[in-house]
VEXGU-780376 format. One record per residue: x, y, z of N, C-alpha, C, O in turn; residue in one letter. Coordinates in steps of 0.05 Angstrom, whole numbers, plus 5000, padded with zeros to 4 digits. Last residue first. Example, Ala and Ser with C-alpha at 12.3 -4.5 7.8 and 13.67 -1.06 7.14 Angstrom:
<pts>
525749555142527349795143525850015157526850235161S526448865156524649105156526449345156528549345169A
</pts>
This chain:
<pts>
462852894486462753194467464853194453465353374437R464852624515462452494489462752704477462852684453R465752744562468252704549466652624518468252564500L460953004587463453144577464753074556465153214536A459552434595457552604575459952854559460552894535R461752314636461852144609460752344590461752364567M460852654677463952634663462952574633463152714614R455252524695455852784678459052774669459552914649T456852044707454952104676456052314673457652354655W459552184754460251954731459251974710460651924690A455452414777458552534779459952394749461052504730M452152004789451052304778453552464771453252674758L454351704824454451594792452751844781452151814757A455851904865457752024852456651784824458251724806M450652064882451652234873453852164859454352314840A448751534899448351614874448851904865447851994844A452451334941452251254913451051374894451851344871T450951794982452951834969453151644942453851754921L445351594989445151804973448351904967448652084949I447051055010445751054982445651374975446051414951A449651275054451251015034449451075014450551184995A444951505085447851675073449351455057450451585040G442751105093441151265076443651415064444251445040G445950735126445550635095443850815082443150745059L446351055169448351015153447750945125448651065105L442151105189442151455179444851355160445651495141W440150605202438950725176439951065172438851235157P444150635251444950415223442250515198442850485175P445951185288444050955285444950785257446850885245G449051605286446751635299444751355291442251355291L454251385280453851475316450951565310449951625331L453951395223453951115240453551145272452750955287G455151835210452551825210452751585222450751575236L461051805212459352085232457052015232455852085252G462351435173463151415202460951585223459751505243A460051735125458651525141459851375165458451195176L464352145132461152225133459651965137457851985153V468951885120468852075145465452025150464351885168A468251605067468251425097467851585122466751485142G468152105041465151975048466151725063464151625074S473452285053470752425060468852295058467152345075L476651825019476051865049474252105065473752075089V474151984975473051644981474251815010472551925023A475952574959472752484963472452184975470352144987L481252424959480752544976477352544987476552525010L481252064913482251974934481352114966480851994987I479852464883478852204881478952114910477052114926A483352864881480452924889479152634895477352614912D489152904858488152784882484952744895484352624916S489153194826490352864817489652734846489752494852Q488053714834485853554811485653214812483853054806W491253864869488253734882486753674858484453604860A496453864848495353624863492853604869491853384874L494054324808495053994797494053784813492353624809M493154744843491954584831491254394820489154284818P499354704867497954624885495554594868494854364872I503454844820503054574836500754434849500054194848V502855374818501555274793501054884798499454734787A505555704845504155624868502555404843500755264852M512255904844510455814825508255644843509055454855D513856324900514956214879512356184863510556344864G511756734931512956504954514856334925516956234930Q509457234908512357224918513756944922516156914919P507956784842507556934868509857074881512057064869T504756594772507856664795505856814825503556894828P503156064756501456224776503956364790505056294811M502355794691504655904711503156074727501856254716P498355174677498555624676501055594691501655394703T496254784687498654724693499655044676501755064664I489654914687491754814714494654764708495854704729L488854994636488455234654489955124682491355274696G488754504614490354654605491454834623493854864628L485353924648485354194636487854344633489454304652P488353244637487453444662488053784645490053854634M482852794609485752894614486253174632484253304639P477852454651479652654625481652694632482552664655G474652164687475452414692477552554665478352784667K472051734690471351844667472552124672471352314662A474851444733475651294700474951544678476251584657A472751714771474051714771476651644744478851724739D467251454767466751744768469751744753469851774728R468650904787467150934757467851234749468951274727A469551034835471850914814471650974783473151044765R465351044854466851294856468551204832468651334812G462750594852462350794836463751024835463351204818V466450364893466350234867465250444846466450484826I465350574938467450624928468050534903470150604891M460350524940461150824936462850804925463150924904V460350024956459650084933459350374925458250434905P463549995003464449854984462849984958464350054939A460450195055462050425047463650305010464650474995L456949925066455450095060457950235047457550385028A460749515096459149455073458349625058458649565034A463749875137465249815102463349665091463949645067P457949955163459450145155461850125133462050275114L455749355178454849565161456049815146455349885123I459449185217459649075189457249215181456349015172V458449545264461549525261461949355228464049385215M453249605265455049775252458249695245459749765227E452149225300451349135271452949275261454449165246V452748945357454049205344454349145313456249035302A449748555363447848715367450449005351449749205337T451948085369451348205339448948375345446748365334L457248385412455048105408454848225375456448365361G464548325406463048435409460048225402460148005392E469548135410467747955435464748065431462847985445G473848165377473248395394471848295413472648335436A472847785340475747765347474848005380475747955402A467547945311467447745331470447595350470447405365L468548485289466548405320467248195333467648185357M472248225255473448445270471448445296472248405318T469147925214471847795229472648025258473547935279T465648325201464848115219467047965238466947895262A469148655170468348745184466848515209467148565233G470648215132472148335142471148525171472448505192G466348115112467447915127469048035138469247965161L464348565084462548485109464148245119463048135138T468548685052467948875066466248765093466548845116A467248225014469948305026469848475049471148385068L462048405002462748225009465948125022466247955040V463048854970460948844994462348615012463448655034S467348744930467848824953466448914974467549024993L462648394897465448264913466348394940466248284962L460048834885458448494902460848404914460948334937L461849044850461049254880460048984898459548984922A463748774811465848914827464749014860465949044882P459448634788460948404796463148554821463948464842A456749224772455948924786457348744804456748714828V460049474736460249564766458649404782458949424807S458049284690462049294698461849364728463649294743H454549544676454049284678457349074691457948844696L455950144678453650014696453849654696453249534716L459350124626460450154658458050064681458549904699V455849894594458149774590459349774624460049594639Q452650434589451450104598452949994603452349894624V455950774568454950824603453350584610452650534633A457250594524460250594544458250584568458550424586A451850164498453650384500455250414519454950234536S453049524465451949644488453349944485455449974473Q455149234425451749274425450949424448448549474452G460449104429458648964442455348954439453648784445F461849584388462349284382460349124403458549004391L460550154376458849954395459549674386457749534377T465950484353463650424350462850164375464550034388P467751014405468150794390465550704382463450774393A466251354437466451554415467651284403469051354385G469251004500466951214489467851334464470251424464L471250684518469750584491468050884476466750944456T473850764561475150804542473350794515474150894494H469950624600469650874587471850874568471351074554V469550034590467550124588467850454578466650544558G474850064620475249904593472550054574472850154552H473550164666476050314655475750304630476050504615R470549764682469850024685471050184669469750354656I474349354681472149244667470649534662469549554640G477549374728478549424695476749424675477349484652D477349414780474649584763475949594737475549794723V479449214814477049004812476349144785474949024768L484149414844484649204829482249054818482348814813T480249994868481950004838483049694823482949684798G478749644921477449734897478349774868477549644849G483549794939483049504939481249524911481849454888A483450374948485450274933485649964931487749874923G479050394975479950524957481250414938480450364916W480650175031479050045009477950194989475650124983L485450535040485350275031483050185017483250114994A482350935050484350945032484350765021483650744997A478750745095476950885069479450915050478650925026S483250625131481050445129479350605100479050435083G484651105143486650985133484750765115484750745090L479951435162481551525145483751335129484651405107V479151135208477251145195477751285160476351245140V484351155236482850825227480750835199480550675181A483251625254485951535237485251305222485451295198G478851675283478951745262481151745236481051805212W480651405332478551275310479051505280479651405259A484751675348484951405341483151285322483651135304L482852135368484452145332484751875330485051805306P476151895390478252105390480552035358479951935336G475451245401474551465410476951655396479151565392T473150545367474350695379473551045392471151115392L469250195355470250115382472050345393472550385417L470050345300466850435312467050275342464850235354T474550255282474250465296471550505300470850735304S473749705268475649815292473850065299472150075317G471349795214469849605236470949715266469349795284A476250005186473650075191472150055210471550255224L479549495193480649785206477849995210477350115231A477049185172477649115193478049365213477349415236A477049355112474649335125474949285157472949335169A482149355101481449585107478349535122477549675141A482948725108483948925129482649195130482049295151L480248585057479948465085480248665107478448755121L482948935024480549035022479148915050477549045063A488048715016487648985028484649055030484149275041V486348275006487648185027487348495038486548555061V483748334954482848214970483848234997482048195014V488548494926486548684933484448554954483648704972G492548134926493148304940490048484941489648614962A489247724898490247694918490347954934488748004952V489448014843486747974858487047934884485648074898L494948074836493448304838491348284854490848434874R496047534824497547734848496247984860496248074883E493047354784492147324813493647444834492947464857P490447564737492547724742492147584773490747724787S486247274712488747294696491047414712493347394704R482047324748484247124751485647044733486546814731L480647924733481347854756483147514759485347494771W477847674683479547874684481847954712484248014709T474047354695476347224686478247434680480447364671V470347704720472547404739474747374726476947374736V468748014676470048234700471947904719474347914727D465547684652468147824640470547914658472947904656R461747484684463847334677466847434665469147344667R459048004687460747944715462547684704464847664713A458048044640459848224641460148094662462448004660Y454547614634455947594619458047784624460147714613L450847724684452647494680454047484660455747304664L448048154652449348174674451147974685453148054697V445447974609447748124602449648234630451848354629L444047184617443247504609445747644611447947524615P447546964552447247164563444747114593443246944584R453146564555451446564547449646934562450747084578S460646774541458946604549456146724542456046914527G466546954542464546964537462646744543463546524551I472346784565471347064577468847134563468247374567A475446234580473346364569472046594579470746594600P481446134594479646164613477846274592478946474583L486746184584484945904560482445984573480645884559R490346474605490146504587487746324569487246354545R491346364665488246414656488446514628486546674623G496246894683495046594680492746654669491846874662A497847404673500547134681498446904672499146754654S497848044651496847814657498547584654500247554637P503148504668502448424648500448164662501348074684P502848914724504548734710502448584691500148544699L503349614732501749404731502349194713502549244689Q505350184726507449914743505649694750506049574771L502250404690505550314683506750104705508349924702M498450554720498750404702501050264697501450024701G501251014760499750834765499850574744501250384751A502151364714504351274729502950974741503550744732A496651504702498351374680500551224696500850974692G494751694748493851494742494951364720494451124717A499352244751498252014771497451754762499051574767V501052624708499252434708500152204727501552014719D504753044724502253084733500552754728499052664746G510552974704507953124683505753134698504153264685T512952614741512852874747511753144719512153384718T510052064727509452264751510352534754508952694766V512651994680510252044680509552104700507652244697I517551894703517852104683515152124683514752364689T517051444737516851744745517351974733517652194744T515651124696513551134716514751424727513351624726T520551004665518351094653515451144678513251214668S523550734707523851084690521451164684520351354694A520950274719520950564742521350784732520350994739W520850044668518650134675519150344696518050564695R526849934664525750154641522850224659522550464665Q527249744708528749964706527150144682526650384681S524449174700523949394729524349644720522549804721Q527449024652524249064653523849254673523049484668E532649004670531549214652529349194651528449424647R532448614711533248834721532548984699531449184708L529648124684527948274702528848544709527148724713V534148044645531748064638529648264658528548474651S537747824679538348154666535348314659534548544664G536947644750536547634718536547864707535648074717R540647564803538947664789539647664764541947664754L545247274828542547114811540547214797538947084783R548347634849548947614828547047404804547047384780D545947694894545647934875546347824851545147894831L547447364937545647264918544647504898542447474887Q549647684980551147454967549947384939551447354919S545248135002547548174986549247974968550048044946F542147655024540947835004542947924983542947874959G545647525069545147265046544147475016545147464994A545947985097547847885089547847715061549147735041A540248065109540548225097544048195081544648315060T539647505140538047555117539247765089539347715065A542947605185543647435159542247435138543247375116I540848045202542648145193543847995176545348075158V535247925215535848055196538448125189538648275170G536947555252535647395230535947595213536947525192A539447925297540647695285539847555256541547475240G534848135301536648275300538348065281538448045257L530947765327529947865300533048005288533547955264L534247585366533347345344533047545319534347515298L533748075397536548005389536047735369538047685355L528048035408529548295394532248125386532348055363A527947615436525647605413527847885397528847875374W530147705490530847435471529947475435531247395416I528048165508531048165503531647935477532847955456K523148015527523748235492526748135488527548035467P519647475545522847625552523147775514523247685492R513647595563515547495559517447585554517547825558T509247895573510447725600512747565589513847395604E509448615541508748265548509648125566511248255579T510249045531508649005551507648705557505848605571V512949135488514449235511512549115540513349095563P514648565446512248845452513048905484513648725501Y516948195429518848355440516848575446517848795451A512647895397514547755423515947965447516047945471G511748185362510048205373510548055401509248085422G515948025325516148295330513948335361514648485379L515947315342517647525325516747835336516947865361G509847095372511947105367512847365348511447545341P505347095430504947265400508847225393510447325409A501746665457503746835459504546955429503946845408H496446395435497246485465499246735468498746945479P494346475370496846355388496646555411496646795409L491846665330490446465351492746375370492346185386A494747055298492547095318490547015333488647135345T498146745269498746845296496546935308496346895332C495046485224495446325246496446495272495946405294L495646975186493246855198493446725227492346805247A500746985180499647235193496947125199495947215220A501346505150502846485181501146685191499746615210A498446575103497546435128498746395152497746285171V502746985079500047035091498246925118497347025139L506746665082507246885097504546985111503947035134L505046305050505546225064505746445084504946385106V504346675001502146505009502946465039501546585054G509446874989507947094996505246925014504247025034A512146304974512746524994511446695009511746715034L508446304923508946054942508746204972506746244987L509246714890506246634903506746474923505246494942R515446614883514346854897511446724906511346624928R514246094862515446074882515546294898515746264923H512746264810510746044825512146074844510246164856M516246694783512846734791511846504809509946554824T522046654817520446594797517946674804517346724827G525747164867525246884853523346924830522847154822L528247634863530747444859528347154851528946974835L523948014884525748014855526847834847526647804822E522447774930521047714911521847784877520947684856G527447784963526947584953524547514936524247284928G526948354968529848234948528547934947528547844924L522648355009522548504980525048364962524448274940W525548055048522547935032523048105010523947994990A530148435065529848095057527548065038527948055014A526348795088527748785059529348615052529948625028G523748535129522148705105523748695088523048585068L528748425156527548195145525448315123525248205101L529148905170531748885152530148545140530648455118L525149075209525649295176527749155161528449265140G526548775247523948725222524548855207524548755184T531848955270531048715254528948595243529048375231G527749395282530449375269530649125256529749085233V524549235321524049335295526349345271526249295247G527349065360526248885340526048955325527048835306A529149575377532649365365529649105357530748925344V524849675403525849825382527749695367527649705342V524949285441522549355426523949495393523949415369F528749485475528849235465527349145435528149015416W526849965494529650005475529249755456529149765431A522349765517521949985505524749945482524549895458A524949545566523149435543522649545521522449395501G528049995585529349795576528049605556529149505536A524350355604526150425582527050155569526850115545G517549965611520250085623521650165598520950085575T510550105608512749965599515650105614515650325625A506850505627506850195620508449985615507949745618A507550955636508750805653507950535652508250365669G506151335592505051285609505651095634503951095651D511151335566510351645573508351535599508751615622T511950795548513250905572512351175585512751225609V508150795513507150675532509550755550508850795574L510151135470507451325485507351055513506351135534T515150955460514951255475512251305490511751425511A512750475430515350465456514650695470513550675492A510450785390509050565406510150585431509050685451I514451075363512651195369511350925388512350985410L518050655357519350785375516550975375516551065397S515950265311516050165340517250385360517450295383T515450695275513650575285513450485313511950545331V520950865266519351025270517150855291517050875315I522650245249523750385273522050635285521750635310V519650185202518150005225519750105244518550085266I522450485173519350565174518550415189516250455195G527350355167526950625181524250615186523550735207L527249975138528449945167527550115177526650075200A523950035092522549855111524149945143522949985164P529050445073526050525072524650365095523950495115V534250175073533350395099530150505098529050625116L533549825032533349735062532549945074530449945086L535550224980532550074994532050025015530050125024A541550335003539450565003536850445010535750475032R542349734994543049885017541450085027540350085049A541249744936540349534953541049694983538949784993L545150084916542250194910541249924923538949934914P550049824926549950074935546350144931545350274949R550249334902550049294927549249644935547549664953W550649314843547349304854547349354888545249414900L555349194838554249394819551549454836550849694839V557648724851559748984858558049244849558949474851D553948454838553748474867555848744873555848904892R554848274794552848494795552148554826550148674834R561848374758559048194780557348384782557748614775R561748384692562348624721560248384740558048284737I561148344646562348224655562148234685562548034698G554048674632557348644619558448364641556748204651S549548844648549148624622552448594615553148484595A549849234689548348914694548448694671547748454673A553549624652553649434675552649114687553648894691L549449854616553049814612553649674632554949504622T544149744628545549684604547349654598547949504580A543249964679542949644670544649554642545949354638T545750494674546950314691546249994682547949824677F541250694652544150764636545550484650546250304635F536550564670536550404655539850484637540750374617P538850574743537850654718537750524696539150314698A537549944789538750164785537650364755535450294747I535949614840535649704818536349974818536150154834L534349294889536649264874535549294847534549114834A529049204903530649384921533149374899533449614895P523249224851525949064870527549254878527749464865G517749244832519549394833521449344862521049414886R514848824821514249034810516249214805516749324783V516848394854515648294827515248524808515148474783A516748634898519248564891519348504864521348544850G511648644924512448874912514948824893515148974873L511148084941510348194913511548404901512448404878M514848244991515147934968512948074939514048134918V511048645015513348685004514848464982515648524960M506448335032506748495013509348605000509448664976V508847945071508047825040507448045020507647994995S511048355102512348175097511748015066513247985047A505748455119507048675106509948555091510948665071A504047955143502948165126503948375108502948455087A507547965187508447825167506047915138506947905114L506248565214508748525204509848295185511848315171S501148395226501748605213503748605196503648625171V502547965269500647915243501048125218501248045195T505048255305505947995284504347985270505348005248T501248565328503048725314505648415304507948475297T497148205343495548425317499148515304499648535280V499748035388498947825364498047925341497847785320Q500348505421501748285408501648165385503248185366P493948615418495848825415499248635401500048635378A491048225463492148215429493848425415495248335397L489848605506491748325509491948215485493548025487P492049315492489149045492490848815493493148825484H494749725495494749545518492849285517492349115534L493849995452495649975452496649765475498749645474L488050195463489049955438491849805446492049555446A488650465508487350135505487349995484487049755482P491050925485492650705510491050445505492150235498L487151285459489351025447490250875465490050635459V484051465501482451415469484551155456483950935446D486551675538485751475546483951305527482751095532P493251745509490951965512489651665523490951455520R499151825491498751845517495651855525495151965547A499852225446498751975444498051795470496251625468L503652625471500052655456498652445452496252465452F508452425492505752465509503552595495501552665508T509952125436509451905463507452115492505652025506G510652695417509452515403507852265426505452235430S515152815443512353035451510052825436507852815446M519352495436518052505459514852675467513152655485Q520152565384518152265393518252365418516052285426L522153065379518853075369517552775376515152715375V526752985405524453135417521253155406519153215416P529152605368528152565398526152765408524052695419A529252995327527552665316526852635346524452645353A532253445325529053485315527853235322525353235323F537253395347535853595355533253515349531653505369V538452895320539152865353538253135364538453155389L537452815276536252585285536252715315534552665332V540053225244537153255252535753055277533753105291S544853005255545153235276541753285276540553345297L544852605215545652535251544852775264543952735286A544852915172541352695185542952655208541452695227V548653225164545653365171544253185180542353235195V552852825158552253005179550553185188550453285210Y550552625112550652415134550952625161549552595181L552053035072549253005084548752765107546552735118L557453075078555753385092552753225098551353255118Y558652565054559752715076557452885097556252835118L556752725000555852545025556652505053555252415071L560053184993557953224994555852985009553953035024D565052874988564553125007561453175007560553205029A564552624938564152454967563652644999562552585020R558652884902562052874911561552664928559452544933T553052714869554252784886556852664892557452424889R552552814794552752624813554052704843556452754842A551352964740552053174763551853074796551153204815Q549552614701547452664720548252854739546552924755S554552604672551952614666549152684677547252764666R558852534704558652754693556152874670555753084658Q557452034729557752284751557452584727556252794731A557951614678555451774688555152004720553052104728W563651654672561251764662558251874668556952084664V564651484726565751774723564551864699564052104697E562850984723560851134741563051404737562351564755R566250754680562950784682561751004693560251164683V570750764715570450874678567350964673566551184664A569650464743570750724752570350924730569651164730S569149944726567149994739567650334744565550454748L573849874696571649914682569550004702567950164693D577049784744577950134717574750064712573150204724G574949364767575249514784574649784761572749944761T576448944727574149054735573849284742572749434727M
</pts>
């Protein structure tokens, strides 16, 4: 078994020019030195910068521990669903064909990529907990010991997130949905608990014992990781092959500059509701709305993910009205980007309408009319979700009904995002002039206009959210007027692009 594995690795190393053992040791040396020389000073400077009057009230809020636990559980649910698209135990198609389909134990092949993948959630949680701990220690609200235990709890939480990620790859469709649903329900229930469990229980300013929760989370993370390594033999070859080919195709498309095409490659095929009738009686608005709803129900995981992200985005946008300084604008940027991403799960009908440009009018409506009719249902649903998320944040913060801007901001931004999605769908192929070389003394700068062309939609979405947040400071009428102008501008740009594609 070992000889077969060594022979295949030798062939792969010759093909890919893999790193030698000396290269790996040098890489570890560079990482360790960078942590000591750069990470510690940067962490201290970041804690000093964040220890400001407009940031500390959010970190010292009585509900901060509950929010911490809620976010960690919601992230675990997302990781479970991510495992169905791209699991942590994934190797190149060459390895998948030669090793995972052979008689060699899969744990002997997959433990290395799994170990590398687990570093992503672990390091992500450690960075966040370290920033929070450094900020609270700088302000004097937490002790060094409490901050250290909070970071240890972050390590355990990161390992548990990695285990949830692997669980999404191991489990079947029904069990995966059930686990993700249970985690979401647990996340919602944690907001009503008087004392937060899990990562929130180790929050540096809680009255509970952070040491106990930190050790429990670390132990649970280690046990879950060990159990995950032992379950690698249960991974199905069909799942490995499908995910490996999909990920290889996605990375190839990304290198060509087609980010939208790469995102489409990651979308799973419909898995439910195949017998739901998508055609009914008129009027046309209800007919197209029915088609959109059936499309959403045929991909329940994608729909649930879009709904959850939309609610969280609306909560972030509503919460930004209670904050000031960089924390408020950070919430606006994050909420706008998340609301844009949530809208992408609802606009398949808009994309289909754009794709019918130049084709025979099989449905009796032009492409522009189809796009318009397919925009109604997504705009209504996203506006309702944004209103619910904003209202929930308003009630949780104890604000009265006079704080209507908390609800108006996300609700007014929702139709702007949907119409912006229509504009993005009519984008067309990248102009050849953007990929021509631009030699400069600093190198080829052709990548800059390419990145600008690819990211214009998300940048415009974030800018729209920032503009509406700024207008909200002047009052609700200004905010609603700005939303109407932005929606009209997005619609005009979408119509102009569709005319250009029709030529």
